[in-house]
C-alpha positions in Angstrom: -52.5 -101.7 34.9 -49.2 -100.0 35.5 -49.5 -96.7 37.4 -49.2 -93.5 35.5 -48.2 -90.2 37.1 -48.9 -86.6 36.1 -47.2 -83.6 37.7 -48.5 -80.1 37.4 -45.1 -78.4 37.4 -43.5 -75.0 37.4 -39.9 -75.4 36.4 -39.0 -72.1 38.1 -40.2 -73.4 41.5 -37.6 -75.3 43.6 -40.2 -77.5 45.4 -41.6 -78.5 42.0 -38.2 -79.3 40.7 -37.4 -81.3 43.8 -40.7 -83.2 43.6 -40.0 -84.1 39.9 -36.5 -85.2 40.8 -37.8 -87.4 43.6 -40.2 -89.1 41.2 -37.4 -89.7 38.7 -35.2 -91.1 41.5 -37.9 -93.8 42.0 -37.8 -94.6 38.2 -41.1 -92.7 37.6 -41.3 -90.7 34.4 -44.4 -88.6 34.9 -46.4 -86.7 32.3 -45.3 -83.1 33.0 -47.9 -80.4 32.6 -46.3 -76.9 32.8 -49.5 -75.5 34.1 -48.5 -71.8 33.7 -48.1 -72.5 29.9 -51.0 -75.0 29.7 -53.4 -74.1 32.5 -55.9 -76.7 33.6 -59.5 -75.7 32.9 -62.2 -75.4 35.5 -63.3 -79.0 35.1 -59.8 -80.3 35.6 -59.2 -78.1 38.6 -62.5 -79.3 40.2 -61.3 -82.9 39.7 -57.9 -82.2 41.2 -59.6 -80.6 44.2 -61.8 -83.7 44.7 -58.7 -86.0 44.5 -56.9 -83.8 47.0 -59.9 -83.4 49.3 -59.4 -79.6 49.4 -61.6 -76.6 49.0 -60.6 -74.1 46.3 -59.1 -71.6 48.8 -56.9 -74.4 50.2 -55.2 -74.8 46.8 -54.5 -71.1 46.3 -51.2 -69.2 46.7 -52.7 -66.2 48.6 -49.4 -64.2 48.5 -49.3 -64.0 44.7 -50.1 -60.5 43.3 -52.7 -62.1 41.0 -54.6 -63.4 44.0 -55.7 -59.9 45.1 -55.7 -58.4 41.6 -58.3 -61.0 40.5 -60.2 -60.4 43.8 -59.9 -64.0 44.8 -59.6 -62.8 48.4 -63.3 -61.8 48.2 -65.0 -64.1 50.8 -68.3 -63.9 48.9 -67.0 -65.7 45.9 -68.5 -69.2 45.3 -66.3 -72.3 44.8 -67.2 -72.1 41.1 -66.0 -68.5 40.9 -62.8 -69.4 42.7 -62.1 -72.3 40.4 -62.7 -70.1 37.4 -60.3 -67.6 38.9 -57.6 -70.3 39.3 -58.2 -71.4 35.7 -57.8 -67.8 34.5 -54.9 -67.0 36.8 -52.9 -70.3 37.1 -50.1 -68.6 39.0 -52.3 -68.7 42.1 -52.5 -72.5 42.0 -50.4 -74.2 44.7 -47.7 -76.4 43.2 -46.7 -79.0 42.4 -49.6 -81.3 42.2 -48.9 -85.0 41.5 -51.6 -87.4 40.4 -51.3 -91.2 40.3 -53.7 -93.3 38.2 -53.8 -97.0 38.4 -56.4 -99.9 38.5 -57.5 -98.8 42.0 -58.3 -95.3 40.7 -56.7 -91.9 41.1 -55.0 -90.2 44.0 -53.2 -86.9 44.3 -51.0 -85.0 46.6 -49.3 -81.6 46.7 -45.6 -81.8 46.7 -45.0 -79.5 49.6 -42.8 -80.9 51.0 -41.6 -82.9 48.0 -41.6 -86.1 50.2 -45.4 -86.0 50.1 -45.2 -87.8 46.8 -43.8 -90.9 48.5 -47.4 -91.6 49.7 -48.3 -92.2 46.0 -45.4 -94.5 45.1 
């Protein structure tokens, strides 16, 4: 099985653009999910968190206005509530996320810095 790649991408973000360019420099044409236009649902986000080995708060951009407006800073919120908040407010999701799928399974990294994706290649 040939590896396939997916990038959860924001074209307005320089790190996301750099990560996509780095993949393309290595002759990888990933499936591009512009997650602000096509937000991942809660199930997809939970799967990404498992692949990344992160808790929901670790995948959040806490300086975004939506983070506080949606009360995602509330420490009493459960992981399920936080994931639902990310699905409803995708701007708070850290970017870019790159997923590699091959015969060995799936792996993922956050492209901050973009060179993190080299671990998947």
